[in-house]
C-alpha positions, 0 to 999 in steps of 0.5 A: 123408434118402432111403434108397438101398434101401427093402427092410426092414432085416435081421439082416445090416445091423444086424450092419454097424453094430454092425460100424462102431460096435466099429471106431470106439470100438476107434480110440477115438472115441466111439460109442455102440450101435446101441440107444442110437442106434435111440432118439436117432433115434426121438427125432429124429423125434418131435422138433418140428423136423428136426433134420438131421445135421450137428447131431446127429452131433456131439452122437451120436458125442460130437465137438462141434467136428467139422468143419462139411462133414463130420459126426461120426464120423472114420470109417476110409474113404469106403468106411465112411462110405458105408456107415454113412450109407447103413444110417443112412438106410434105418433111419430110413425106416423108423423114420418110416413105423413111427411115421407109421402108423395102427395098431390094434394093437402086432401091426401088420406096421406099428408100430414094432418097435426093434432092440433086445437083451436083454442079460441075457437074454444073458448069463443064457444064457453058460456059466457061464465065460463069465458069469463073467467079467461077474460085477459089471458092470452089464448095461442093462436090456431096452431100457435102452440105446433109453431113455437114447438116445430120452431123450439127444435129448431133453435135448440139444434140450430147446426141442423138447420144451417141453410143449406149451400145452394142459394136458392134451396137456403132461401126456400127453406128461410121462408118456409122456417119465417112463415112458421115462426110468423 
């Protein structure tokens, strides 16, 4: 996938992705939150093989029965589909470059910085009258949706995440996956 733009994604771009996903959910489609998608992308990039969009979009959007010539989901129109795919491809390229970069510390400009939201913090900052209806509702922990997305991809393609033959490497992979799952 080659993005049409190499400009870094900004807040407006992520808001556009969120709006498209919100629209899909409003029209009754299974569409995850963007943070889940972000983790899903990271896992697909880290996978042993390149999983093609026609294989992962139906899984991500819960429509295993999507027509072969049209990736899921069922967008409102061609403009919405084009916008989503352009933004998706840009973010995919950013994540791939960041995960491939040689970095010395997480402060490095090229380090991977997932697009995640502190939902619990946001709810805690709401005025009491807006927070009250949310009491008792489960609110994901920081980066939980990202981790859920990552692990969803791992679980959907377990053969691509089989442990390496080298015991030390296999233990390292298992520890990393356990940390993400936790």
